[in-house]
N, C-alpha and C positions, 0 to 999 in steps of 0.2 A: 386581382386574383391571388389566392394564397400561394406561398412559395412552394409548398409540397405539391399542390395541384399543378403548378407550372412544371415542376420536375417530372411529374407523371406525364403531363401533356407533351413535354419536350421529348420524352421517350417515344411517344407515338409518332412524333414528327421525324425523328432521326432514325428510329428503329434499331437503336444500339443497346438496349437494356441487356440482352443476353450476352453481348460481347464485352461490355465494359462495366456492368454493375453487378453487385452480389446477387445471389439467388433470391434474396429476400425482396428484390424489386427495385424501385427507383428512389428509395429513401435516402441514399447516400448523396452528399452534395456534389454538384458538377464542378469540374475544374477545367481550366483552359485546355489541358491536354486532350480532352474529349472532343474538342471542336477544331481539330486540325484536319488532316486528310481523311477521307471517308471512302468506304467501299461503294457508297452511292455516288456514282460519278456525276450525277446531275446537281448535287449540292454545290453551293457557291459560298465562299467566305470573303467578306469585304475587308477593307483596311482596318476596320474596328474589331475584327474577329467575330463578326456576327454571321451565323449560318442562315442561308435562305434555302430551305428545302424545296425540292421540285414537287410541290403538291398543289392541287387546285384550291383556290381561296375559299370556295363555298364549302368544300369538305373540311378545310382547316377551321372555318368559323363554326361548323357544326360540332367538331371535336372540341373546340375551345369552350363552347357553351356546355357541352357534356361535362367538361372539367370544372365548370363553375365560373368561367370568365367570359371576356369579350375580345374580339379581334378589332384592331384599329382600322380606319378607313383606307389608309394608304397601301399597306402591304402586309403579307403574313409575317414579315420580319418584326413587326411590332411586338408580337408575343415572344418570339425567341430572344429579342433584345432585352425584354424584361427579365427573362429567365437567366440569361448570362450576365446581365448588368449587375445583379446582386453580388455575384461571385467576384467579378472584376473590380467593381468599385468598392465593395465591402471588405475584401480580403487582401488584395494586392499580391505580393510575392509570398506564398505560403512556405517557401523553402528557407526564408530568413527573417520573417516578421515574428517577433516574440509574442505578439498578441493573436496571431493566426498561424501558428506553427504546425505545419503538416496538414491542417484543415482549418476551415473558417471557425473562428471563435475559440480555438485551442490556445489558451494563455499559458505562457511558460512561468508565470508566477515569480517574475523577477529574474529568471534565467535567460540565457541567450538561445536563439534558434539557429541551428546549423543543419543544412541539408534536410530540412523538414522535421527535425527532432529537437526537442527541448534538451538543454544541457544542465547538469547539476549546478546547484547554488551552494556556496559555502556560507553557512549561517554563523559558524564560530570556528576559529582556528587557534592554534597554539594552546590547545587544551591538554591536560595531563592524563592521558589514558581514558578518553571518554568511553563509557561502557553502556549502561542502561539508558533507555530513552522512552519518553511518554509525552502526550500532548493534551492540551485542553483547547478551547475554542480559539484562543489568541496566541498561546505560547508553546514553545518546545522546551522540555525539561530533560536534563541528563546528569549523570554522575561522572566525576573524574576519579577513577580508582587510584591513580598514581599520586595525584596531588591532594586527594582527600576533600574534594569540594562537590557541592550540588549547585547546579546552575540553571538559568532559564534565559531564553532569548525570544523576541517576537517572531512569529512565523514569517512575517513580512521582511524580517531582517532588522538589524539595529544593534544597540549595545547589549552585551551579555550582562546579566545580573547575578551576583553571588548570593545564594540563599543560605548556604551553610559551609563552613570550613572546619578544618581540624578533625575531619572524619577518618575512620580507620578502614580504608579500602571500600568506600561506598560503591556498590556494584549495580544493583537493580533499582529502578525507580517507578513509581506509579503516582498518579495525581487524580484528585476529585475536585469538586467545586470549591473546596475550602483549603485543603492541605496537600503538600507533597510528602510522599512516604518513600523510604529507602532502606536498604539493608547495608550494614557494615560487616563485611565478611571477616575481617581480622578483629574487629571489636566485639563481635558476637552480639550486636544490638540491632534492633529495628527502630527506626526514627521517623519523626514527622516534623514539619515546619509549615507555617501558613504560606500560601502561595504569594502573598504580598511581602513576605519576609518576617523575621522575628527570631526569637530564641528557639533553637531546636529542642524537641521533647523526646525523651527516650520512652518508647512504648514497651519494649521487651529487651531484656538483657540476659546474659549467660546462655546464649544460643550457640549451637554448634555450626559455625560457619554459615550463617544465614545468607542465602544465595539469591534466588529470584523471588519476586514479590507480585502479588495480585490483590485486587480489591473487589468487594461487592458493596452493596448499599450500606452495610453496617460494620463490616470487619475487614481486617488486613490479614492476608495469608502469606506464608513464605515456606520455602524449602530449606531445611537444614542439611547442607551439603557435606555430610560427614560419612565415614565408612559405615557407621551405624547411625543413619540420620532419620529424618522424619518430616512430617508436614504439620505446621502449627498455625494458629490463628489468635487474634486478639481483637477486641472491640476497638473501633477507631477512636473512641473516647478514652481508651486506656483500660486498665484492670489487670487481671492475671492471664497470661497466655494459656491456651489449651492445646495440647498435643493431640492432633486428630489420628495420627498413626506413627508408629515408631518402627525400628528395625528395618529401615529402608537403606539400600546400598547406593549412597550418593544420589539422592533425588535431586534433579537439576532444575528444570523449568516448571512453571506452574501457570494454570489458567483456572478461572472460576466462572460459574454462572449462578443462576438463582437457586439451584438445588445441589450442585456437585462441585468437587475440586478434581482437577485433572493434572497429572504430572508425568514427566519422563524420568526414567532411571537408566542412565547411560551404561554403566558396566554390565547390567543385566539385560539391556536391550528391551525394556518393557515400557509400555504406555499404560498408566493406571488411572483409576477413578475411585472416589469415595464420597459419600454424602457430606455436605459442608458442615453438618453438625456432628460428624463422626459416624462410624458404622462399618459394615463389611466392605472390604476392598474388592474391586472388580478389575481384572486384568483385561484391557481392551485389545492389546496387541503385544506379541512377543517376537523374538528374533529380529529386533530392530537395532542393528549394530550401532553402538554409541548414540542411542536416542538422545536428542539434544533439545531443540526448541519445541514449544507447543503453543497452540492458539485454538480458539473455538469460535464458532458462529452459532446460529440458532439450532442447527441440525447436526453438525459434524465437529469432530476433533481432528486437528491437523498437526503434523509434527515433521521434524527433520531427523533423519538417521544419518548423522555426520559421517560415520565410518563406512556405511553402505552407500553413501552418496545418493540418497533419494529423499523425496518429499512425498508424504502419503496422508490419507485421511480415512476416517472410519465413522460410521454413525455413532452418536453419543450413547445410544442404547446398546451398542455392540453390533457385530455382524462381520461382513467381509471388508477388509481394508482395500483401498484403491490407491495405486501408485500414481501420483500426479507428475512426478519428474524423476529422471534418473541422471546418472553422471554428474551428481552435485556433491562431490567430495568436499568436505569442510563446510557444508551448509550449517549455519549457526541458528540464530533466533529468527522468528518469523512473525508476521502479522497477517490478518485476513479481513477483508470487507467484501462488499458486493461485487467489486471490480476484479477480485482475484486474491491469490495468496502471494505474499512478497517475503523474500528471505535474503539473508546476507551469506555470501561465501567468504569465510574468514581467512583469506590468504593475503600475503603481503609480499611485494607491492601490487600485485595484479589481482586484488580481490574484486568482487563484483556483487551487484544486487540483481536479483532475478524476480520474475513474475510468472505465475501460472494462472490460467483460467480455473475456475472452481471445479471444472470437470477434467482438467488436465489436457484438453484439446490443444491449447496454445501454451507453449513454454518459451520464454524469451528473456534475454539479458536486457536490463534497462539502464545499467550503469556499469562501466568497466574501469580498470585502472585505479581502483580504490584501495588505499593502504589499510588492510585489516578491518573491513566492515564487520560489525558484530551484532548490533541490535537494530531492529526495524520498527517503525510505527507508520500508520497511514491515516489520512483523513480523506475528505471528499475530493480534494484536488491534487494532493501530493503524497509522495512517499518520502520518509525521513529516515536517516540512519546515522549511527556513530561510526567513525573510523578510528578504532582503538589504537592502531599503530601510527596513524597519520595525525592524530591530535585534532580532528576536525568533526564538526557536526554538519550534516548535509541535508539538502532537500532536492527533489526533482518533481516537476509537474507530471502527473499521470498521462 
């Protein structure tokens, strides 16, 4: 009999769905805690932790067949033993098992499991001001703003690899299938190097404090974080930079999609948008005190308002902004995927990494005690971040 069908059948036997399982039904995995004392006084628990409900075997057999299975010849406990056996034998102690942490199959991806929660993993330490972070399928990439290096390390852990040194405050980083790209804030340059290593190439120079960087299929985009700054782009293959818009007051973070470029402007508290080929500027949100990080998915633009202590979103086409989280003073850069919005609260030594569901219904801290977390990236299994003050690059299983 299928596991899901057994779970539903077990609910019929025990009658505990309403008390112990979510409103969605019996889809959540059973744990041993469900099979202790019961309000149904006639239920019995043997030494193996198997519940024998006080039901008639004929009715049990009929229900089991309705669920797509069969009942053994000896007793009704055959069915219940099968249901509970997968959990006991397959999971063990979900409070401490890093392969089944908190629930069956939840892998801590190299981290420890404590009290049913995965713990952060240090991927790299003793780094010089790790700042920007990005990912590909196998590796984590970051910049060290203090020591002037660009680095990578396998997601699974291992030796860090130097990709470039002698850089002038490398800050933000982005990666595609071929190259790693970054900004040198003090050097006024935008750079690239093959992901396998090699000689760095200058894509653009004489830029005004190039700050944050983003990519689409063909181009590299960045913010020039000057008092009179702007948004610029250049082809990944090189050429002449194009300024998409000028006269911006310290444009900070940037995100792009197939049609548009989005950015935050901290001093003015604005979230902006412009076509990625240039054109009229659209203001998406105002009064966003110290607008800081920005990220996009298919439908929405997300940002942090560091001074206001909030995380918000708005439809890409404009409309009403939705506050996802409050009381998030010092919220810095953020990332988004189908599992939620993740951001760093850039304080030291008690910084933290947070998550919100896409609708803001759930807001939770996922890592605390982090020294100056700054930038965040996510993939299907983990959230990654840089600790700018602690000199470390971290990951945590979702």
